[in-house]
N, C-alpha and C positions, 0 to 999 in steps of 0.2 A: 920741454915739458911745460914751461910757463905758457907757451902759446897754446898748447893742447888744453890746459886748464882754463885759459881765458875763453877759448872757443866753446868748450863744454859749458861753461857758465852762461855764455851768450845763448847757446842753443837751448839750455834749460829755461832761461828767462823768456825767450821768444815763444817757446812751446807752451808755456803756462799763461801767456797773455792772450786776450781775445778782445775784439772790438764789438761794441753795440751802441745803439742810440737810446739812451735812457729817457729822453724827452718824449712826450706824448703828442708832439706836433704832427700835423697831417700834411702830406705833400700837396693835396688838392682840396679845394673848397669851392663848391658850386653854391653861390648865394641863393637864398630862398626868401620870399616875401612873408610867408606864413610860417612862424616857428613851431607850429603844433606838430608837424611831422619831420622836424629837422633835428640835426645833431649839433650840439654846442661844442665847437672846436676852435681853439685859439682866439676866443673872444668873439666869434662870429657864429651866426646860425647858418649851418651848411646843410645841403642836401645829403641824405644818407649815401656814402660812397658806393654802397652795393646797388643803388638805384640810378646812378649816373649813366648817361648815354653820351654818344659822341656829339649830338646837337647841343649839349650843355656847354660845350667849349667853343661855340661859334661866336665870333666877334665881328660885327659888321662895321666897317669903317677902316680896317687896316689897309685897304687898298687905296685910300684917299691920299694923294700926295700932300706932304706937309712942307713947310718952309725950312730949307736947309741953309739959309743965309746966316750962318753964325761962324764962330772961330773954329769949331770942330768940323763943320761941313756935313753934319748929319742931324737926325732927329730921332726921338724915341717915343713910341706910342705905348704908354703904360696901360696895361689891362690887369685889374686886380679885383678882388672880391667886393671891394667897396663900390 
């Protein structure tokens, strides 16, 4: 009986819980030079997410070999909104 009550309590606790992301952070931000038509997100002026296109995510230079002569034997090319 104790096991049944414990399982019942766990089932009630799990069924009443839910997950959500309360923060207003945005997953993508395409930087823009002119903030007049931009959206201010996470401290940056970003292109309106509804107006983004695939060419906005093009980064020229990722194909250029970098020096991997370090203790890890690899390198990282950081691409950010900045």
